[in-house]
SEROVO-114950 format. One line per field, with one value per residue (C-alpha): residue number from 1; residue in three letters; x, y, z. Coordinates in steps of 0.25 Angstrom, whole numbers, padded with zeros to 4 digits. Example, Ala and Ser with C-alpha at 12.3 -4.5 7.8 and 13.67 -1.06 7.14 Angstrom:
// SEROVO-114950
fivex c(1:2)
volum c(ala:ser)
east c(0049:0055)
north c(-0018:-0004)
up c(0031:0029)
***
This chain:
// SEROVO-114950
fivex c(1:2:3:4:5:6:7:8:9:10:11:12:13:14:15:16:17:18:19:20:21:22:23:24:25:26:27:28:29:30:31:32:33:34:35:36:37:38:39:40:41:42:43:44:45:46:47:48:49:50:51:52:53:54:55:56:57:58:59:60:61:62:63:64:65:66:67:68:69:70:71:72:73:74:75:76:77:78:79:80:81:82:83:84:85:86:87:88:89:90:91:92:93:94:95:96:97:98:99:100:101:102:103:104:105:106:107:108:109:110:111:112:113:114:115:116:117:118:119:120:121:122:123:124:125:126:127:128:129:130:131:132:133:134:135:136:137:138:139:140:141:142:143:144:145:146:147:148:149:150:151:152:153:154:155:156:157:158:159:160:161:162:163:164:165:166:167:168:169:170:171:172:173:174:175:176:177:178:179:180:181:182:183:184:185:186:187:188:189:190:191:192:193:194:195:196:197:198:199:200:201:202:203:204:205:206:207:208:209:210:211:212:213:214:215:216:217:218:219:220:221:222:223:224:225:226:227:228:229:230:231:232:233:234:235:236:237:238:239:240:241:242:243:244:245:246:247:248:249:250:251:252:253:254:255:256:257:258:259:260:261:262:263:264:265:266:267:268:269:270:271:272:273:274:275:276:277:278:279:280:281:282:283:284:285:286:287:288:289:290:291:292:293:294:295:296:297:298:299:300:301:302:303:304:305:306:307:308:309:310:311:312:313:314:315:316:317:318:319:320:321:322:323:324:325:326:327:328:329:330:331:332:333:334:335:336:337:338:339:340:341:342:343:344:345:346:347:348:349:350:351:352:353:354:355:356:357:358:359:360:361:362:363:364:365:366:367:368:369:370:371:372:373:374:375:376:377:378:379:380:381:382:383:384:385:386:387:388:389:390:391:392:393:394:395:396:397:398:399:400:401:402:403:404:405:406:407:408:409:410:411:412:413:414:415:416:417:418:419:420:421:422:423:424:425:426:427:428:429:430:431:432:433:434:435:436:437:438:439:440:441:442:443:444:445:446:447:448:449:450:451:452:453:454:455:456:457:458:459:460:461:462:463:464:465:466:467:468:469:470:471:472:473:474:475:476:477:478:479:480:481:482:483:484:485:486:487:488:489:490:491:492:493:494:495:496:497:498:499:500:501:502:503:504:505:506:507:508:509:510:511)
volum c(gly:ser:gly:glu:arg:gln:gln:his:ala:gln:arg:gly:asp:phe:ser:ser:arg:gly:ala:gly:gly:pro:leu:pro:lys:leu:arg:ala:pro:val:pro:lys:ala:gly:arg:phe:phe:gly:leu:gly:his:leu:ala:val:gly:gly:pro:val:thr:ile:asp:ala:thr:met:glu:ile:arg:ser:arg:thr:met:gly:val:ser:arg:arg:arg:arg:thr:met:thr:val:leu:gly:leu:ala:ala:leu:ala:gly:val:ala:ala:gly:glu:met:arg:gly:arg:thr:trp:glu:ala:ser:ala:gln:ser:ala:ser:ser:arg:gly:gly:ser:phe:ser:phe:asp:val:pro:ser:ser:ser:ala:ile:glu:glu:glu:ala:ser:ala:arg:ala:gly:arg:pro:ile:thr:glu:ser:glu:val:arg:ala:ala:gln:asn:leu:trp:ala:asp:ser:ile:leu:arg:ile:ser:ala:ala:gln:lys:asp:gly:glu:asp:phe:val:gly:ile:ala:gly:ser:ala:ala:arg:asp:leu:tyr:ala:tyr:gly:his:ser:asn:val:leu:phe:lys:pro:thr:lys:ala:lys:gly:ser:gln:phe:arg:pro:thr:ala:ser:glu:ala:met:ser:tyr:phe:val:gly:ala:ser:asn:val:glu:asp:gly:leu:pro:glu:asp:gly:gly:phe:ala:ile:asn:gly:gly:arg:gly:trp:ser:asp:val:ala:phe:asp:asn:his:gln:ile:glu:leu:his:gly:asn:thr:ala:leu:ala:met:gly:asn:tyr:tyr:phe:thr:asp:ala:ile:asp:gly:ser:thr:ser:lys:val:glu:tyr:thr:phe:gly:tyr:lys:arg:cys:asp:asp:gly:arg:val:arg:ile:ile:leu:his:his:ser:ser:val:pro:tyr:asn:pro:ala:ser:thr:ala:ala:thr:glu:ala:his:ala:pro:glu:lys:val:his:ala:ile:thr:glu:ser:glu:val:arg:ala:ala:gln:lys:leu:trp:ala:asp:ser:ile:lys:lys:ile:ser:ala:glu:tyr:leu:asp:gly:lys:asp:phe:val:ala:thr:ala:gly:glu:ala:ala:gly:gln:leu:tyr:ala:tyr:gly:his:ser:asn:val:leu:phe:lys:pro:thr:lys:ala:lys:asp:thr:gln:phe:arg:ser:arg:gly:ala:glu:ala:met:ser:tyr:phe:val:gly:ala:lys:his:ala:glu:asp:ser:gly:phe:ser:glu:asp:gly:gly:phe:ala:ile:asn:gly:gly:arg:gly:trp:ser:asp:val:val:phe:asp:asn:his:gln:ile:asp:leu:asn:gly:asp:thr:ala:ile:ala:met:gly:asn:tyr:tyr:phe:thr:asp:ala:thr:asp:gly:ser:lys:ser:lys:val:glu:tyr:thr:phe:gly:tyr:lys:arg:cys:asp:asp:gly:lys:val:arg:ile:phe:leu:his:his:ser:ser:val:pro:tyr:asn:pro:asp:ser:ser:ala:ala:gly:pro:ala:asp:ile:thr:glu:asp:glu:val:arg:glu:ala:gln:asp:leu:trp:arg:asp:ser:ile:lys:ala:ile:ser:ala:asp:phe:lys:gly:lys:lys:asp:phe:val:ala:thr:ala:gly:glu:ala:ala:gly:lys:leu)
east c(0120:0110:0101:0091:0080:0085:0073:0062:0071:0076:0094:0103:0117:0123:0137:0143:0156:0158:0170:0177:0179:0168:0159:0153:0145:0131:0120:0107:0092:0084:0069:0058:0051:0063:0070:0085:0090:0102:0110:0112:0128:0129:0137:0146:0148:0152:0148:0143:0140:0128:0126:0112:0111:0094:0083:0078:0063:0060:0047:0046:0055:0044:0053:0049:0049:0064:0075:0084:0078:0074:0086:0093:0082:0085:0101:0099:0092:0103:0108:0100:0104:0118:0115:0105:0094:0085:0070:0072:0074:0083:0093:0100:0110:0115:0115:0127:0124:0112:0112:0100:0109:0122:0115:0124:0121:0131:0127:0133:0130:0130:0138:0128:0135:0132:0119:0115:0121:0112:0101:0105:0108:0094:0089:0094:0088:0076:0063:0059:0047:0051:0054:0039:0034:0041:0035:0021:0024:0030:0020:0009:0017:0016:0001:-0001:0010:0004:-0012:-0005:0002:-0012:-0020:-0009:-0007:0007:0012:0007:0008:0024:0022:0016:0024:0038:0031:0028:0042:0046:0033:0033:0041:0036:0048:0056:0047:0034:0024:0009:0000:-0015:-0021:-0033:-0042:-0039:-0050:-0047:-0034:-0030:-0015:-0004:0008:0014:0019:0009:-0004:0001:0003:-0010:-0019:-0010:-0015:-0025:-0027:-0031:-0014:-0006:-0006:-0013:-0019:-0030:-0044:-0049:-0037:-0040:-0026:-0026:-0015:-0021:-0036:-0043:-0039:-0044:-0030:-0025:-0021:-0016:-0010:-0007:-0002:-0006:0002:-0004:0008:0024:0030:0044:0051:0066:0064:0050:0039:0024:0015:-0004:-0012:-0020:-0016:-0026:-0028:-0035:-0043:-0039:-0049:-0060:-0050:-0057:-0048:-0046:-0041:-0035:-0027:-0012:-0003:0012:0023:0037:0050:0063:0067:0082:0083:0081:0068:0056:0042:0030:0028:0016:0003:-0011:-0021:-0035:-0048:-0051:-0061:-0075:-0085:-0099:-0091:-0081:-0083:-0080:-0091:-0083:0037:0051:0057:0065:0080:0078:0067:0063:0058:0041:0039:0027:0021:0022:0014:0002:0003:0000:-0013:-0018:-0017:-0025:-0034:-0035:-0038:-0047:-0057:-0053:-0059:-0071:-0076:-0072:-0081:-0091:-0090:-0091:-0077:-0066:-0063:-0057:-0045:-0043:-0043:-0032:-0023:-0024:-0020:-0007:-0004:-0007:-0003:0009:0003:0014:0026:0025:0018:0005:-0002:-0017:-0028:-0040:-0052:-0061:-0056:-0062:-0059:-0047:-0040:-0028:-0026:-0012:-0015:-0019:-0032:-0034:-0034:-0041:-0053:-0054:-0054:-0063:-0073:-0074:-0084:-0073:-0059:-0054:-0054:-0049:-0061:-0064:-0077:-0077:-0071:-0081:-0071:-0065:-0060:-0075:-0081:-0089:-0097:-0098:-0084:-0077:-0074:-0062:-0051:-0042:-0029:-0024:-0012:-0009:0006:0014:0028:0039:0050:0057:0048:0037:0027:0017:0002:-0008:-0019:-0035:-0040:-0055:-0065:-0078:-0088:-0093:-0106:-0109:-0096:-0094:-0079:-0073:-0060:-0051:-0037:-0024:-0010:-0003:0010:0016:0030:0038:0037:0048:0043:0043:0028:0023:0012:0005:0010:0002:-0013:-0021:-0034:-0043:-0056:-0053:-0056:-0070:-0071:-0086:-0084:-0078:-0071:-0080:-0094:-0100:-0106:-0118:-0131:-0139:-0154:-0155:-0148:-0159:-0170:-0164:-0163:-0178:-0183:-0175:-0180:-0195:-0193:-0187:-0199:-0208:-0199:-0200:-0215:-0216:-0208:-0216:-0229:-0224:-0218:-0204:-0193:-0194:-0186:-0174:-0178:-0180:-0165:-0160:-0166:-0161:-0145:-0149:-0158)
north c(0082:0092:0095:0099:0097:0099:0110:0098:0090:0089:0085:0077:0073:0060:0055:0046:0038:0030:0016:0028:0036:0048:0056:0069:0072:0073:0083:0076:0078:0070:0069:0070:0060:0049:0053:0059:0072:0080:0067:0066:0068:0057:0044:0033:0021:0007:0008:0021:0026:0036:0040:0046:0054:0056:0044:0045:0042:0036:0034:0036:0021:0017:0015:0019:0011:0008:0020:0010:0005:0018:0024:0012:0015:0029:0029:0019:0028:0036:0026:0030:0045:0042:0038:0050:0042:0054:0047:0040:0025:0016:0009:-0004:-0001:-0012:-0010:-0013:-0009:-0002:0005:0011:0017:0021:0026:0021:0013:0008:0007:0001:0013:0009:0022:0029:0022:0009:0012:0019:0006:-0004:0004:0003:-0011:-0014:-0004:-0013:-0026:-0034:-0032:-0045:-0051:-0053:-0037:-0035:-0043:-0035:-0023:-0029:-0030:-0017:-0012:-0018:-0018:-0001:0000:-0009:0000:0013:0008:0003:0019:0027:0016:0021:0034:0035:0041:0033:0043:0044:0029:0029:0038:0030:0018:0024:0027:0012:0007:0016:0021:0035:0044:0032:0029:0034:0024:0020:0018:0017:0014:0005:0019:0028:0035:0049:0048:0033:0036:0040:0042:0050:0046:0058:0052:0037:0044:0050:0035:0026:0037:0045:0059:0064:0059:0066:0082:0081:0070:0063:0064:0049:0045:0038:0030:0017:0012:0016:0010:0024:0023:0010:0003:-0010:-0022:-0032:-0029:-0042:-0044:-0055:-0054:-0060:-0059:-0052:-0048:-0042:-0034:-0031:-0019:-0019:-0029:-0029:-0036:-0039:-0045:-0042:-0036:-0036:-0028:-0030:-0017:-0015:-0011:-0023:-0034:-0033:-0035:-0027:-0035:-0025:-0028:-0021:-0020:-0018:-0013:-0012:-0006:-0005:0010:0015:0014:-0001:-0002:-0008:0001:0002:0008:0002:0000:-0002:-0006:-0008:-0014:-0029:-0028:-0029:-0032:-0025:-0013:-0009:0006:0001:-0009:-0010:-0055:-0055:-0052:-0038:-0041:-0029:-0027:-0012:-0003:-0002:0014:0023:0023:0006:0009:0016:0007:-0005:0002:0006:-0009:-0013:-0003:-0004:-0020:-0018:-0011:-0021:-0033:-0024:-0022:-0034:-0041:-0031:-0033:-0050:-0051:-0061:-0053:-0063:-0065:-0051:-0051:-0062:-0054:-0043:-0050:-0054:-0040:-0035:-0044:-0052:-0064:-0075:-0064:-0060:-0063:-0052:-0046:-0042:-0038:-0034:-0024:-0032:-0045:-0050:-0066:-0065:-0054:-0056:-0062:-0068:-0075:-0072:-0080:-0073:-0060:-0064:-0067:-0054:-0047:-0054:-0060:-0076:-0081:-0078:-0082:-0096:-0104:-0097:-0087:-0080:-0078:-0063:-0057:-0051:-0047:-0034:-0031:-0031:-0024:-0037:-0036:-0022:-0019:-0006:0006:0011:0009:0021:0020:0033:0030:0037:0033:0022:0018:0012:0004:-0003:-0016:-0014:-0002:0001:0009:0013:0023:0021:0015:0019:0010:0013:0005:0000:-0002:0013:0019:0021:0022:0014:0018:0009:0007:-0001:-0004:-0010:-0015:-0018:-0026:-0029:-0042:-0052:-0049:-0035:-0030:-0021:-0031:-0030:-0036:-0030:-0024:-0020:-0013:-0011:-0003:0013:0013:0018:0019:0018:0003:-0007:-0021:-0027:-0023:-0014:0001:-0002:-0001:0012:0012:0023:0013:0002:0011:0014:0000:-0001:0010:0005:-0010:-0002:0006:-0007:-0016:-0005:-0003:-0016:-0017:-0005:-0010:-0023:-0019:-0008:-0020:-0016:-0024:-0027:-0037:-0028:-0019:-0029:-0035:-0020:-0019:-0032:-0027:-0014:-0020)
up c(0070:0060:0072:0059:0069:0083:0084:0084:0094:0108:0108:0114:0115:0107:0107:0097:0096:0084:0083:0076:0087:0093:0085:0089:0097:0090:0098:0089:0092:0100:0090:0096:0085:0085:0073:0073:0066:0066:0067:0049:0051:0060:0051:0059:0056:0066:0082:0087:0102:0104:0118:0118:0131:0128:0126:0111:0109:0094:0093:0077:0080:0089:0101:0114:0124:0130:0129:0127:0113:0110:0112:0103:0090:0093:0092:0080:0071:0072:0063:0051:0056:0053:0040:0037:0040:0046:0046:0059:0053:0061:0054:0057:0070:0081:0096:0102:0117:0122:0137:0141:0153:0144:0132:0125:0111:0101:0086:0073:0066:0050:0043:0032:0021:0026:0028:0015:0009:0016:0014:-0002:-0001:0005:-0007:-0016:-0010:-0015:-0007:0000:0003:0017:0016:0009:0022:0031:0026:0028:0043:0044:0038:0045:0060:0056:0056:0069:0073:0070:0075:0087:0091:0088:0098:0107:0106:0100:0087:0076:0066:0067:0068:0056:0049:0055:0047:0036:0034:0034:0026:0015:0004:0006:0001:-0004:-0016:-0021:-0011:-0020:-0007:-0009:0006:0009:0016:0005:-0004:-0004:-0006:-0010:-0013:-0004:-0011:0001:0015:0020:0013:0020:0033:0034:0028:0038:0052:0048:0041:0054:0060:0049:0041:0029:0030:0021:0026:0023:0031:0044:0047:0043:0051:0062:0057:0057:0073:0075:0074:0069:0076:0064:0049:0042:0028:0019:0006:-0006:-0014:-0012:-0024:-0024:-0035:-0031:-0024:-0023:-0018:-0020:-0008:-0011:0000:0011:0024:0036:0046:0061:0068:0081:0089:0081:0077:0064:0051:0038:0025:0016:0003:0000:-0011:-0005:-0013:-0008:-0012:-0007:-0002:-0006:0008:0007:0015:0010:0010:0004:-0009:-0014:-0004:-0011:0000:-0003:0006:-0002:-0014:-0009:-0019:-0012:-0008:-0019:-0023:-0038:-0040:-0048:-0126:-0123:-0110:-0110:-0106:-0096:-0087:-0087:-0076:-0080:-0082:-0079:-0093:-0093:-0079:-0087:-0100:-0090:-0084:-0099:-0101:-0090:-0091:-0106:-0102:-0094:-0103:-0116:-0106:-0103:-0117:-0122:-0112:-0115:-0129:-0128:-0130:-0124:-0112:-0104:-0115:-0115:-0102:-0102:-0114:-0104:-0091:-0096:-0101:-0089:-0077:-0074:-0072:-0077:-0077:-0062:-0048:-0048:-0037:-0040:-0032:-0038:-0036:-0036:-0028:-0016:-0014:-0023:-0018:-0027:-0039:-0043:-0053:-0070:-0070:-0056:-0061:-0076:-0064:-0061:-0073:-0081:-0070:-0065:-0074:-0085:-0080:-0081:-0071:-0060:-0059:-0047:-0042:-0037:-0049:-0059:-0069:-0068:-0079:-0084:-0074:-0072:-0083:-0084:-0092:-0090:-0098:-0095:-0084:-0080:-0072:-0062:-0058:-0043:-0044:-0053:-0046:-0055:-0050:-0061:-0066:-0059:-0055:-0048:-0050:-0041:-0045:-0047:-0059:-0065:-0070:-0081:-0080:-0094:-0090:-0084:-0084:-0068:-0064:-0054:-0047:-0042:-0035:-0041:-0038:-0050:-0051:-0064:-0067:-0080:-0084:-0090:-0102:-0101:-0099:-0088:-0081:-0066:-0056:-0044:-0046:-0035:-0037:-0027:-0024:-0020:-0002:0001:0017:0014:0011:0018:0014:0024:0016:0009:0016:0027:0019:0022:0026:0011:0005:0009:0005:-0007:-0010:-0008:-0017:-0027:-0025:-0028:-0039:-0044:-0045:-0048:-0060:-0065:-0063:-0069:-0082:-0082:-0085:-0095:-0100:-0102:-0097:-0082:-0080:-0085:-0075:-0065:-0067:-0066:-0053:-0049:-0052:-0042:-0031)
***
């Protein structure tokens, strides 16, 4: 073998023989971290017997209990090495005989070309719903495994790194990742930033200080993770899933509900991995920081300029609806017309998780979306009582809406954008920052519309989904001072024959 990392490894002798005759004796390093180096030139087809003169331990594959199992899995990884795969993954290989005494193991090892052909064939297959659910199960199982390893004092960072390679498409594609508990560094486009989030800043080099380690629950651990899909949407070699997942604290058994949108893509090696992950704390009105023509013959790929045009139309529509509301015009009709241009209701399934939606989190129908944007009292029939009308800012209106894209990812006739948008209150000029993930799709009439919209209030470690922060004694005394001063002001305005009723009304709103 090439022996490129022999300085970091012990060595051992392997002798090999194949169906076509004996193969040269190989002298290969035995890695301490469970990966094989220096065997990149071994390429064989058909049954191969490999006599190992040492025990191979492969901790990164999670095997550390029985020599027989360890040896079989470790040698199975050679099938991947034979194809030039140097990342320690296990290709399919069948053990024909295994003797812990003799140390002789026989495998059907695919040739390099066979493995490459199989990967190429898999890469072209559409993603199925069962693959999406399998990816979700793997994600949940990985979180539990990382938690358990941390609790038991094992190498949870190594396990997390191995899981990340299987789960996320870093190194294969752009990854749009907006974690739940990320405020300073909201978006994690690199694998190292994602690792910092999952295992904690103190456990990786150059970790981000805000990261306590979500996968280990800040040291408390998780005992269960359960996905509850609102909807799964399949689009050829990509797929989207939206819903809630539930995390059970390993210490006190409490359950935390978190909202998610995941995007999956079949990578060039045929594996389904995550390319989009937007996770957020469910909206809580008491703790929010914002207070807030002819079908074309051929479907053309969506361009970045079309995504930006769709975002501009969304922002302009919100401002127009607000302006018409404040001017006493028919803003509901304007909103209905805009919704037809912006959202793919009637053309496709739409996955919509609005910012300020607690009781009815997901709005899969056009009427439900209208209730959210114009308010329950202005919506026909199916208005939800929690809806104050986001497009009119609950009656205050918006004077400006600005998109700030973290990243735009183009995937043929679909595209995804993640970032922050900023809303300016038309009454007092204050600005609210909101996180978004939008998915765009070219519909059958050729127009680009929204089929995915996940919007959330930025994570605030000082607040939680359980409710507002605890009241302090200083706040109580401030409220008492305000009450006292208001009574005095109302009395003074009454004696001075001023509009004391208006003064009282304003004070009541504050008190």
